[in-house]
C-alpha positions, -999 to 999 in steps of 0.1 A, spaced: 307 -221 584 296 -254 567 260 -264 569 268 -296 588 286 -275 614 254 -253 618 233 -285 622 258 -298 647 260 -266 667 223 -259 668 213 -296 672 188 -291 644 181 -315 614 192 -303 580 163 -292 559 185 -287 527 175 -318 506 195 -304 477 228 -308 497 251 -336 485 255 -347 521 217 -348 528 200 -381 535 167 -388 552 179 -400 585 167 -379 614 188 -395 641 219 -383 623 204 -349 616 198 -358 579 236 -355 572 260 -381 561 289 -362 575 273 -361 609 265 -398 607 301 -406 597 315 -386 625 296 -405 652 321 -434 650 325 -468 635 296 -485 617 291 -520 604 285 -525 567 249 -534 576 245 -500 594 259 -482 564 236 -501 541 206 -493 562 214 -456 561 219 -456 523 190 -481 516 212 -507 500 224 -542 511 254 -550 532 268 -568 502 265 -537 480 284 -517 506 311 -544 506 314 -542 468 318 -504 469 344 -507 496 364 -532 476 362 -510 446 374 -479 465 403 -498 480 413 -510 446 412 -475 432 432 -461 462 458 -488 457 461 -480 419 464 -443 428 492 -450 453 511 -473 428 511 -445 402 
């Protein structure tokens, strides 16, 4: 069982700060996977979670879309 599944099932916050998915955000059980599974979020919401601006999230999103399009084209 994955650690985020354990946190979801037990309703406990993740304590494993070494995990790639860990983020200090107790209302999402300190887990980015749990946060993402809770539905759509605005760029501002995502920026608040990650501690960066809405504009930075927008830049990252555009870069990811560009890379996906390049991957599909090849």
